[in-house]
VEXNU-491437 format. One record per residue: residue in one letter; chain; residue number from 1; x negated, y, z negated of N, C-alpha, C in turn. Coordinates in steps of 0.02 Angstrom, whole numbers, plus 50000, padded with zeros to 5 digits. Each point is the difference from the previous one (the first is absolute). Layout:
- A_A_NUM_X_Y_Z_X_Y_Z_X_Y_Z
...
***
This chain:
- N_A_1_50212_49137_50070_50008_49960_49939_49933_49976_49972
- T_A_2_49946_50025_50026_49934_49979_49976_49959_50061_49983
- W_A_3_49950_49990_49957_49952_50053_49985_49950_50002_50058
- E_A_4_49984_50061_50021_49956_50009_50057_49940_50043_49979
- P_A_5_49940_49980_50019_49941_50042_49983_50008_50069_50029
- R_A_6_49980_50051_49961_50007_50069_50024_49962_50012_50065
- R_A_7_49944_49963_50009_49961_50011_50061_50039_49982_50063
- N_A_8_50052_49959_49992_50041_49981_50058_50054_50051_50017
- L_A_9_50009_50048_49955_50053_50049_50010_49971_50066_50024
- R_A_10_50030_50025_50053_49976_50064_50029_50055_50052_49998
- C_A_11_50025_50011_49941_50055_50049_49991_49991_50034_49932
- A_A_12_49943_50033_49992_49982_50028_49935_50053_50048_49973
- N_A_13_50026_50044_50043_50049_50049_49977_50065_49967_49977
- T_A_14_50020_49947_50037_50061_49964_49981_49990_49965_49933
- L_A_15_49941_49972_49989_49986_49967_49937_50001_50049_49942
- K_A_16_49971_50059_50010_50000_50051_49948_50072_50021_49984
- Q_A_17_50040_50008_50052_50070_50019_49989_50037_49946_49962
- F_A_18_49987_49937_50018_50031_49943_49965_49983_50001_49926
- H_A_19_49937_50011_49983_49980_50000_49930_50028_50060_49963
- R_A_20_50007_50058_50035_50032_50058_49967_50073_49985_49985
- D_A_21_50035_49970_50048_50070_49982_49989_50007_49950_49943
- L_A_22_49955_49951_50000_50002_49948_49948_49988_50030_49931
- E_A_23_49948_50041_49995_49983_50031_49937_50056_50046_49975
- G_A_24_50029_50040_50046_50053_50045_49980_50061_49963_49974
- E_A_25_50018_49946_50031_50059_49962_49978_49987_49965_49933
- I_A_26_49939_49975_49991_49983_49968_49936_50003_50051_49943
- I_A_27_49974_50060_50013_50002_50053_49949_50072_50018_49984
- R_A_28_50042_50005_50053_50070_50018_49990_50036_49948_49957
- R_A_29_49982_49935_50010_50034_49946_49964_49974_49992_49929
- T_A_30_49935_50004_49992_49970_49984_49935_49979_50060_49960
- G_A_31_49990_50057_50034_49975_50059_49966_49926_49999_49989
- R_A_32_49967_49949_50028_49928_49992_49990_49966_49994_50068
- R_A_33_49939_50025_50004_49961_49993_50061_49976_49928_50004
- P_A_34_50005_49967_50059_49979_49930_50005_49925_49991_49996
- R_A_35_49979_49939_49991_49928_49984_49998_49967_50018_50066
- T_A_36_49934_50008_49997_49963_50016_50061_50009_49947_50053
- V_A_37_49999_49936_49978_50010_49945_50048_50074_49991_50012
- P_A_38_50023_50000_50063_50072_49991_50014_50024_49933_49973
- P_A_39_50064_49996_49981_50027_49937_49976_49999_49946_50054
- R_A_40_49989_49938_49979_49996_49945_50049_50070_49978_50023
- H_A_41_50050_50014_49960_50068_49980_50018_50047_50060_49993
- L_A_42_50044_50008_50048_50050_50054_49999_50069_49969_49995
- D_A_43_50041_50025_49953_50067_49973_49994_50043_50022_50060
- A_A_44_50056_49967_50009_50042_50011_50060_50024_50072_50005
- A_A_45_50018_50030_49943_50025_50069_50002_49946_50049_50023
- L_A_46_49938_49989_49978_49945_50043_50020_49984_49991_50074
- V_A_47_50002_49939_50023_49989_49986_50071_50052_50035_50042
- E_A_48_50064_49996_49979_50055_50032_50037_49991_50076_50002
- F_A_49_49978_50029_49944_49987_50072_49998_49946_50019_50051
- L_A_50_49945_49962_50001_49945_50015_50046_50022_49994_50072
- L_A_51_50042_49951_50015_50026_49993_50068_50044_50059_50019
- Q_A_52_50044_50020_49954_50044_50058_50013_49959_50064_50008
- K_A_53_49948_50007_49959_49957_50059_50005_49965_50003_50067
- G_A_54_49978_49942_50024_49967_49997_50065_50048_50019_50056
- R_A_55_50062_49974_49997_50049_50016_50051_50019_50074_49998
- Q_A_56_50006_50026_49938_50016_50071_49993_49945_50043_50031
- R_A_57_49937_49983_49985_49945_50041_50024_49998_50001_50077
- K_A_58_50014_49943_50031_50002_49998_50074_50057_50042_50027
- A_A_59_50058_49997_49966_50057_50040_50022_49986_50075_49995
- L_A_60_49967_50020_49945_49983_50071_49992_49948_50022_50051
- Q_A_61_49954_49956_50017_49950_50017_50051_50033_50010_50068
- R_A_62_50049_49956_50016_50037_50008_50063_50038_50066_50000
- W_A_63_50032_50015_49943_50038_50062_49995_49954_50061_50007
- E_A_64_49942_49998_49970_49952_50055_50005_49980_50011_50073
- R_A_65_49987_49945_50036_49982_50007_50071_50058_50030_50040
- E_A_66_50061_49979_49982_50059_50026_50035_50009_50074_49987
- L_A_67_49992_50022_49938_50007_50071_49984_49950_50042_50038
- N_A_68_49938_49977_50003_49948_50038_50034_50008_49999_50075
- A_A_69_50031_49947_50027_50014_49997_50071_50055_50050_50020
- R_A_70_50046_50012_49954_50057_50044_50015_49987_50073_49984
- R_A_71_49952_50014_49956_49988_50070_49982_49970_50039_50059
- S_A_72_50018_50064_50005_49972_50043_50052_49953_50051_49970
- H_A_73_49989_49998_49934_49959_50049_49966_49929_49973_49988
- K_A_74_49955_50045_49984_49930_49984_49990_49988_49957_49938
- G_A_75_50032_50017_49944_49989_49965_49938_50021_49927_50002
- S_A_76_49958_49955_49975_50016_49929_50000_50041_49982_49939
- I_A_77_50031_49940_50002_50042_49975_49946_49974_49933_49977
- S_A_78_49988_49992_49936_49983_49934_49972_50056_49979_49952
- V_A_79_50004_49935_49986_50053_49973_49958_49967_49957_49946
- E_A_80_50025_50006_49938_49970_49964_49944_50053_49980_49949
- N_A_81_49998_49938_49979_50045_49978_49946_49962_49951_49956
- E_A_82_49976_50023_49943_49966_49959_49951_50042_49994_49937
- V_A_83_50066_50011_50007_50045_50003_49942_50047_49940_49997
- D_A_84_50031_49984_50058_50049_49946_50001_49997_49965_50067
- L_A_85_50050_49960_50016_50001_49961_50061_50045_50030_50054
- N_A_86_50021_50062_49991_50041_50033_50051_49961_50012_50064
- G_A_87_50033_49984_50056_49969_50011_50065_50027_50064_50032
- P_A_88_49992_50008_50065_50024_50060_50034_50075_50009_49991
- P_A_89_50023_50062_49995_50072_50013_49993_50036_49977_50063
- K_A_90_50059_49972_49991_50039_49974_50057_50042_50056_50030
- G_A_91_50006_49999_50066_50044_50047_50034_49973_50070_50008
- F_A_92_49935_50010_49987_49971_50068_50006_49960_50005_50064
- S_A_93_50012_50053_50039_49964_50012_50063_49962_50066_49994
- Y_A_94_49936_49999_50020_49958_50059_49995_50012_50044_50061
- I_A_95_50015_50065_49987_50008_50049_50053_49957_50061_49984
- N_A_96_49986_50040_50050_49956_50058_49991_50037_50067_50001
- E_A_97_50062_49999_50023_50040_50061_50002_50073_49983_49989
- Y_A_98_50041_50052_49993_50071_49989_49987_50032_49953_50051
- K_A_99_50044_49957_49976_50043_49959_50043_50069_50031_49995
- V_A_100_50023_50031_50054_50063_50038_49998_50059_49954_50014
- A_A_101_50048_50001_49955_50059_49957_50008_50042_50024_50059
- E_A_102_50040_49954_50027_50043_50016_50057_50050_50054_49980
- G_A_103_50009_50048_50046_50048_50054_49988_49970_50063_49971
- I_A_104_49935_49998_49981_49967_50059_49973_49954_50028_50054
- A_A_105_50009_50064_50018_49961_50032_50053_49942_50039_49970
- V_A_106_49941_49989_50027_49941_50038_49979_49978_50043_50059
- T_A_107_50004_50066_49992_49984_50046_50054_49926_50017_49999
- Q_A_108_49967_49991_50057_49929_50015_50004_49989_50075_50009
- V_A_109_49945_50025_49973_49985_50071_50003_49991_50022_50072
- A_A_110_50020_50062_50015_49999_50024_50069_49939_50043_50016
- I_A_111_49969_50029_49949_49944_50046_50012_49943_49983_49952
- G_A_112_49940_50023_50018_49942_49992_49957_49960_50064_49998
- C_A_113_49947_50001_49959_49960_50061_49993_49951_50007_50057
- E_A_114_49973_50061_50008_49952_50016_50052_49931_50016_49970
- C_A_115_49990_49981_49937_49938_50018_49966_49939_49963_50028
- K_A_116_49943_50035_49998_49936_49967_50015_49968_49975_49936
- N_A_117_50012_50035_49945_49978_49979_49934_50057_50013_49951
- C_A_118_50037_49948_49984_50062_50008_49962_49988_50025_49928
- L_A_119_49941_49985_49972_49986_50021_49931_49973_50071_49997
- E_A_120_49952_50015_50042_49966_50064_49996_50032_50055_50043
- A_A_121_50032_49980_50055_50031_50050_50045_50068_49976_50023
- P_A_122_50048_49993_49954_50067_49976_50018_50038_50052_50041
- V_A_123_50028_49980_50055_50040_50045_50041_50071_50000_49973
- N_A_124_50023_50060_49980_50067_50008_49971_50011_49954_49940
- G_A_125_49946_49988_49963_50006_49958_49940_50000_49926_50014
- C_A_126_49984_49981_50063_49998_49929_50019_50069_49968_49988
- C_A_127_50004_49935_49995_50064_49966_49991_50034_50018_49934
- P_A_128_49963_50007_49944_50033_50020_49938_50030_50070_50005
- G_A_129_49966_50046_50035_50022_50069_50005_50066_50008_50036
- V_A_130_50013_49955_50049_50063_50004_50038_50059_49994_49953
- S_A_131_49994_49958_49950_50054_49989_49952_49989_50041_49936
- L_A_132_49956_50051_50005_49986_50045_49943_49973_49964_49940
- N_A_133_49957_49951_50012_49968_49962_49946_49924_50008_50003
- K_A_134_49966_49981_49946_49928_50008_49995_49963_49940_50030
- F_A_135_49938_50013_50021_49956_49946_50024_49985_49954_49941
- A_A_136_50007_49935_50010_50000_49953_49944_49931_49980_49975
- Y_A_137_49948_49999_50044_49937_49967_49983_49940_50047_50001
- N_A_138_49948_49979_49964_49935_50033_50007_49958_49961_50051
- I_A_139_49938_50019_50009_49959_49970_50052_49986_49926_49986
- Q_A_140_50003_49979_49936_49990_49930_49982_50063_49958_50006
- G_A_141_50055_50031_50021_50062_49963_50007_50038_49991_49935
- Q_A_142_49981_50037_49948_50035_49996_49935_50059_50049_50000
- V_A_143_50057_49977_49974_50059_50042_49999_49990_50057_49949
- R_A_144_50020_50060_50020_49991_50058_49955_50067_50034_49985
- L_A_145_50054_49965_50016_50067_50025_49984_50023_49970_49934
- Q_A_146_50044_50036_49966_50031_49972_49940_50050_49946_50020
- A_A_147_50009_49952_49955_50050_49949_50013_50068_50033_50006
- G_A_148_50038_49982_50050_50065_50031_50013_50000_50041_50064
- Q_A_149_49940_50023_50021_49995_50037_50063_49990_49951_50057
- P_A_150_50034_50010_50056_49994_49953_50056_49935_50008_50038
- I_A_151_49978_49946_50032_49940_50000_50042_50022_49995_50072
- Y_A_152_49977_50047_50042_50013_49998_50072_49934_49988_50035
- E_A_153_49992_49940_50029_49939_49984_50036_50008_50014_50074
- C_A_154_49944_50003_50035_50001_50007_50072_50029_49937_50031
- N_A_155_50031_50006_50058_50037_49944_50029_49973_49980_50068
- S_A_156_50036_49955_50033_49977_49972_50064_50001_50051_50057
- R_A_157_50034_50057_49990_50002_50052_50052_49950_50056_49987
- C_A_158_49963_49995_49946_49950_50052_49985_49937_49990_50044
- R_A_159_49964_50055_50011_49941_49997_50043_49937_49980_49962
- C_A_160_50004_49998_49934_49941_49983_49960_49984_49925_50006
- S_A_161_49939_49981_49981_49977_49931_50008_50022_49957_49941
- D_A_162_49985_49935_50004_50019_49953_49948_49963_50013_49934
- D_A_163_49942_50034_50003_49963_50014_49939_50016_50069_49971
- C_A_164_50056_50028_50021_50023_50064_49973_50011_49995_49925
- P_A_165_49979_50051_49962_50009_49999_49927_50073_49997_49978
- N_A_166_50045_50013_50047_50072_49997_49983_50031_49935_50022
- R_A_167_49959_49949_50008_50025_49932_50015_49970_49953_49947
- V_A_168_50036_49987_49949_49976_49959_49944_50043_49938_49990
- V_A_169_50063_50011_49984_50046_49944_49987_50007_49956_50062
- Q_A_170_50002_50031_50058_50011_49962_50062_49942_49954_50018
- R_A_171_49941_50011_49969_49944_49955_50012_50007_49934_49962
- G_A_172_50044_49998_49952_50012_49939_49963_49953_49989_49942
- I_A_173_50005_49941_49969_49960_49983_49942_49927_49992_50019
- S_A_174_49956_50033_49965_49928_49995_50015_49961_49962_49948
- Y_A_175_50032_49985_49942_49965_49965_49946_50013_49925_50002
- N_A_176_49951_49961_49979_50009_49928_49993_50037_49986_49935
- L_A_177_50055_49964_50006_50045_49988_49943_50009_49926_49988
- C_A_178_50020_49983_49939_50011_49930_49981_50070_49993_49970
- I_A_179_50039_49954_50028_50064_49981_49971_49985_49944_49951
- F_A_180_50016_50010_49936_49981_49951_49949_50060_49985_49955
- R_A_181_49996_49943_49968_50053_49979_49953_49985_50027_49931
- T_A_182_50046_50038_49972_49989_50029_49934_50007_49947_49945
- S_A_183_49969_50012_49944_49999_49951_49945_50052_50014_49946
- N_A_184_50040_50053_50009_50049_50018_49947_50072_50000_50025
- G_A_185_50013_49958_50050_50069_49991_50022_50027_50053_50047
- R_A_186_49956_50040_50030_50023_50052_50047_49997_49977_50073
- G_A_187_49990_49935_50010_49997_49974_50068_49936_50019_50035
- W_A_188_50005_50017_50064_49942_50022_50038_49986_50073_49987
- G_A_189_49937_50019_50008_49979_50070_49994_49949_50015_50053
- V_A_190_49975_50062_50002_49949_50020_50049_49944_50036_49963
- R_A_191_49939_49980_50014_49942_50036_49973_49956_50022_50057
- T_A_192_49963_50054_49989_49954_50024_50050_49933_49966_49991
- L_A_193_49966_49985_50054_49934_49969_49998_49944_50051_50007
- E_A_194_50019_50063_50005_49950_50053_50005_50026_50064_49968
- K_A_195_49955_50045_49986_50018_50063_49967_50044_50042_50046
- I_A_196_50052_50030_49970_50044_50045_50037_49995_50069_49966
- R_A_197_49983_50050_50039_49994_50067_49972_50068_50031_49985
- R_A_198_50001_50044_49951_50060_50036_49981_50030_50036_50059
- H_A_199_50066_49998_50006_50039_50035_50051_49992_49969_50070
- S_A_200_49970_49941_50004_49992_49967_50065_50062_49958_50017
- F_A_201_50014_49995_50065_50056_49958_50022_49981_49927_49990
- V_A_202_50047_49961_49973_49986_49930_49986_50041_49954_50046
- M_A_203_50066_50009_50000_50042_49958_50043_50068_50032_50009
- E_A_204_50037_49973_50048_50067_50023_50015_50050_49947_49979
- Y_A_205_50058_50021_49976_50053_49952_49982_50044_49990_50062
- V_A_206_49999_49939_50027_50039_49986_50060_50048_49942_49987
- G_A_207_50051_49996_50041_50050_49947_49994_50054_50013_50051
- E_A_208_50059_49971_49989_50057_50011_50043_50033_50067_49982
- I_A_209_50017_50040_50050_50040_50060_49988_50074_49980_50007
- I_A_210_50037_50007_49945_50070_49982_50000_50040_50059_49972
- T_A_211_50066_49998_50011_50043_50052_49973_50008_49991_49924
- S_A_212_50019_50053_49967_50011_49996_49927_50057_49952_49983
- E_A_213_50049_49995_50046_50055_49953_49989_49974_49928_50000
- E_A_214_49957_49984_50048_49971_49933_50003_49954_49989_49940
- A_A_215_49964_50052_49980_49957_49994_49941_50041_49985_49937
- E_A_216_50059_50030_49997_50044_49987_49943_50017_49926_49997
- R_A_217_50017_49971_50057_50019_49930_50002_49940_49955_49983
- R_A_218_49943_50014_50031_49940_49959_49987_49977_50009_49928
- G_A_219_50006_50061_49974_49976_50013_49932_50035_49957_49949
- Q_A_220_50064_49989_50009_50037_49958_49953_49976_49928_50003
- V_A_221_49982_49977_50060_49973_49932_50007_49931_49996_49968
- Y_A_222_49958_50050_50013_49932_50000_49972_50001_50004_49924
- D_A_223_50049_50037_49973_50005_50005_49927_50011_49931_49969
- R_A_224_50043_49961_50032_50013_49932_49973_49938_49956_50006
- Q_A_225_49958_50014_50050_49939_49961_50010_49942_50026_49959
- G_A_226_50009_50060_49971_49947_50030_49959_49943_50028_50040
- I_A_227_50012_50023_50062_49947_50029_50041_50017_50072_50016
- T_A_228_49949_50040_50015_50009_50072_50011_49955_50024_50056
- Y_A_229_50029_50010_50060_49959_50023_50057_50034_50056_50039
- L_A_230_50051_50031_49973_50037_50053_50035_49972_50068_49981
- F_A_231_49986_50041_50050_49972_50067_49989_50045_50050_50035
- D_A_232_50036_50041_49961_50046_50049_50029_49962_50057_50034
- L_A_233_50018_50015_50062_49970_50057_50036_50045_50060_49988
- D_A_234_49995_50029_49941_50045_50054_49981_49965_50068_50000
- Y_A_235_49960_50012_50052_49964_50064_50003_50049_50058_50006
- V_A_236_50050_49994_50044_50050_50053_50006_50069_49974_49982
- E_A_237_50014_49937_50017_50064_49970_49982_49991_49924_50000
- D_A_238_50042_49967_49961_49993_49928_49991_50039_49964_50055
- V_A_239_49968_49992_50058_50033_49968_50058_49968_49933_50016
- Y_A_240_49933_49997_49995_49964_49940_50019_49957_49973_49943
- T_A_241_49984_49936_50004_49960_49966_49950_49950_49955_50034
- V_A_242_49941_49993_49971_49951_49951_50024_50007_49936_49959
- D_A_243_50009_49945_50034_50004_49935_49966_49939_49959_50020
- A_A_244_49955_49988_49952_49939_49963_50013_50002_49929_49972
- A_A_245_50060_49974_49988_50006_49934_49970_49973_49946_50046
- Y_A_246_50015_50004_50065_49980_49947_50046_49954_50024_50057
- Y_A_247_49998_50065_50011_49954_50029_50048_49962_50056_49965
- G_A_248_49934_49997_50002_49960_50052_49967_49927_49990_50010
- N_A_249_49960_50041_49966_49927_49993_50004_49974_49987_49929
- V_A_250_49937_50019_49986_49971_49987_49934_50040_50033_49945
- S_A_251_50032_50056_50015_50038_50037_49948_50056_49958_49971
- H_A_252_50024_49950_50035_50051_49954_49975_49980_49970_49932
- F_A_253_49935_49992_49989_49975_49965_49941_49974_50048_49945
- V_A_254_50005_50066_50012_49976_50048_49950_50049_50003_49941
- N_A_255_49974_49994_49940_50042_49999_49940_50013_50070_49973
- H_A_256_50050_50003_49957_50018_50062_49965_49953_50012_49940
- S_A_257_49990_50063_49984_49966_50019_49938_50029_50066_49976
- C_A_258_50008_50008_49935_50023_50064_49972_49943_50051_50000
- N_A_259_49939_49978_50013_49942_50044_50007_49963_49980_50063
- P_A_260_50029_50014_50059_49974_49974_50064_49938_50037_50025
- N_A_261_49966_49968_50047_49943_50033_50032_50015_50019_50073
- L_A_262_50063_49991_50021_50022_50020_50066_50059_50048_49995
- Q_A_263_50001_50049_50045_50054_50049_50003_50033_49998_50068
- V_A_264_50065_50008_50002_50039_49997_50062_50003_50068_50033
- Y_A_265_49991_50001_50067_50010_50060_50041_50043_49982_50060
- N_A_266_50042_50047_50021_50039_49993_50062_49958_50026_50058
- V_A_267_49997_49962_50054_49958_50018_50057_50042_49999_50064
- F_A_268_49988_50049_50042_50034_50004_50065_49946_50003_50055
- I_A_269_50008_49957_50051_49950_49998_50054_50037_50003_50067
- D_A_270_50019_49943_50029_50034_50000_50064_50076_50007_49994
- N_A_271_50025_49995_49940_50071_50009_49988_50009_50055_49948
- L_A_272_50035_50053_50017_50008_50057_49955_50068_50002_49966
- D_A_273_50038_49947_50006_50065_49995_49966_49986_49996_49925
- E_A_274_50021_50052_49963_49985_50003_49928_50036_49945_49960
- R_A_275_50046_49965_50031_50034_49944_49967_49959_49936_50004
- L_A_276_49947_50002_50043_49960_49940_50011_49925_50013_49991
- P_A_277_49979_50022_49942_49928_50011_49990_49963_49934_49995
- R_A_278_49935_50001_50012_49957_49943_49986_49975_50009_49928
- I_A_279_49993_49945_49965_49982_50001_49929_49927_49981_49993
- A_A_280_49958_50046_49977_49928_49988_49993_49979_50003_49928
- F_A_281_49953_49957_49981_49972_49999_49932_49930_50029_50002
- F_A_282_49988_50050_49957_49934_50031_49992_49976_49988_49928
- A_A_283_49934_49995_49992_49971_49987_49934_50006_50062_49956
- T_A_284_50025_49991_49939_50006_50056_49953_49934_50015_49965
- R_A_285_49954_49953_50002_49934_50006_49968_49952_49953_50035
- T_A_286_49938_50001_49979_49952_49951_50027_50021_49930_49978
- I_A_287_50004_49954_50048_50019_49931_49985_49939_49957_50015
- W_A_288_49978_49961_49951_49938_49962_50007_50012_49931_50029
- A_A_289_49949_49973_50031_50004_49933_50030_50022_49950_49947
- G_A_290_50048_49957_50017_50026_49950_49954_50061_50023_49962
- E_A_291_50018_50064_50006_50057_50027_49962_50066_49988_50037
- E_A_292_50053_49985_49963_50065_49988_50030_50030_50066_50022
- L_A_293_50035_49999_50057_50035_50058_50026_50072_49998_49977
- T_A_294_50026_50057_49976_50068_50003_49974_50033_50067_50018
- F_A_295_50066_50000_50003_50036_50063_50005_50062_49996_49955
- D_A_296_50028_50057_49985_50059_50004_49956_50062_49989_50042
- Y_A_297_50038_49947_49987_50059_49984_50040_50055_50053_49993
- N_A_298_49994_50044_49951_50049_50054_49992_49964_50067_49998
- M_A_299_49953_50008_50046_49956_50059_50000_50040_50063_50019
- Q_A_300_49984_50054_49966_50032_50064_50013_49950_50050_50026
- G_A_301_50025_50052_50035_49956_50052_50025_49976_50045_49944
- C_A_302_49957_50048_50017_49972_50044_49949_50054_50045_49969
- A_A_303_49999_50005_49934_50052_50038_49965_49995_50075_50014
- D_A_304_49940_50025_50017_49992_50072_50007_50014_50024_50071
- M_A_305_50024_49955_50044_50015_50020_50068_50072_50024_50005
- E_A_306_50014_50046_50046_50068_50025_50009_50045_49943_50023
- S_A_307_49974_49957_50042_50040_49944_50025_49964_49935_49987
- T_A_308_50037_49952_49976_49972_49933_49991_50039_49952_50045
- R_A_309_50010_50021_50062_50038_49960_50047_49968_49931_50011
- M_A_310_49935_49996_49984_49964_49939_50013_50011_49947_49947
- D_A_311_50043_50014_49949_50011_49951_49948_50011_49932_50030
- S_A_312_49962_49951_49976_50000_49933_50030_50032_49950_49953
- N_A_313_50053_49969_50022_50033_49950_49960_49989_49932_50033
- F_A_314_49958_49960_49968_49982_49935_50028_50043_49947_49967
- G_A_315_50036_49963_50041_50039_49945_49974_50065_50019_49968
- L_A_316_50021_50064_50006_50062_50021_49967_50061_49987_50043
- A_A_317_49991_49990_50065_50057_49985_50043_50033_49936_49975
- G_A_318_50065_50003_49993_50036_49941_49977_50013_50000_49926
- L_A_319_49965_50043_49962_50011_50004_49928_50054_50053_49987
- T_A_320_50061_49983_50018_50053_50049_49997_50037_49997_49934
- G_A_321_50045_50048_49990_50040_50001_49940_49964_50036_49944
- S_A_322_50026_49993_49940_49971_50033_49942_49935_49966_49981
- P_A_323_49955_50036_49964_49937_49971_49980_50008_49936_49960
- K_A_324_50057_49992_49964_50009_49940_49961_50008_49939_50043
- K_A_325_50023_50009_50063_50011_49944_50044_49938_49984_50042
- R_A_326_49951_50043_49999_49940_49989_50041_49958_49943_49973
- V_A_327_49968_49966_50046_49955_49946_49981_49935_50030_49974
- R_A_328_49985_49987_49938_49939_50028_49969_49943_49950_50009
- I_A_329_49947_50022_50034_49943_49957_50012_49944_50018_49952
- E_A_330_49976_49951_49963_49948_50013_49951_49935_50020_50034
- C_A_331_49966_50050_49973_49936_50022_50026_49944_49963_49964
- K_A_332_49952_49975_50038_49944_49964_49971_49933_50033_50018
- C_A_333_50002_50066_50012_49939_50033_50022_49947_50003_49945
- G_A_334_50022_50001_49936_49952_49997_49945_49964_50065_49986
- T_A_335_50020_50056_50030_49967_50063_49987_50021_50029_49932
- E_A_336_49962_50048_49976_50012_50028_49934_50069_50032_49994
- F_A_337_50023_50033_50052_50064_50035_49998_50053_49965_50043
- C_A_338_49998_49934_49999_50048_49960_50040_50072_50016_49978
- R_A_339_50043_50007_50050_50071_50015_49986_50040_49937_49982
- K_A_340_49968_49942_50003_50029_49935_49981_50047_49972_50052
- Y_A_341_50032_50043_50041_50043_49977_50053_49983_50038_50064
- L_A_342_50007_49965_50058_49986_50032_50063_50052_50054_50015
- F_A_343_50064_49984_49986_50054_50047_50014_50046_50005_49940
***
């Protein structure tokens, strides 16, 4: 309750943050930048805002530490909200791999490759060759398959080492990413803090593996809440769905765009059940540091392929009946060719 000489304060960064918060709120209220000298008196509403902002910042810092403590991947996670007073999402738990619901069996692979060099000297085509598929990566780990073609990586029974060129998705996220609050009403989003090369693996979409029947039930609930986290695993048939509403990783916060910079691929590693692929996001182009990561929630496979079994329907579980009865979610991606609605 008293003015204190600056020389008595040893929290320079906190003071700078306080003045940034103060200046930002004054600009928001008045539309004008405040005087160089801070005001001598703060009204009650402004004081309450600064207190809430301080509490929010501490909560986000705790959440950031928690996310990084739980991640098993190399890439770090930072959290930022300079838009509103929203804190960490409630009821969300960070996981690194699928959480399989009770009653769903995941069969582990029984055999692995015998290659000494899986890229240059694959024995019998390595793991992709066994299923009559092509090797997915080049020496830099960039995917060289068209969207729609499955990726078969080496597994836990293979003789190759962890640095095998055919082990990419299983190494996890390697880029430092930031979960941030968007300024145009899209909630949380994800941006990269470093350059990502074209065709590079970025992240995997993980969550609870549930049956399509359970997804139908949950989807109707989520529609009423206005949230969309269901990803149909319809590579060969629509039997299972990934639900990332309450269990997931960074991909939980990735927003939709009608002109995305991420492309979906189906990946098989230790489980070869084609009804249960792993969902991996690869960069469609060079993505620069500071750029938001996005994918198309209704992404389709390549039109020129004989089979587009990989067609990915995100959030469509539960939207049953005729199109007129479906819940239409407005798209806010802002791209030139925006479809105006997500579905």
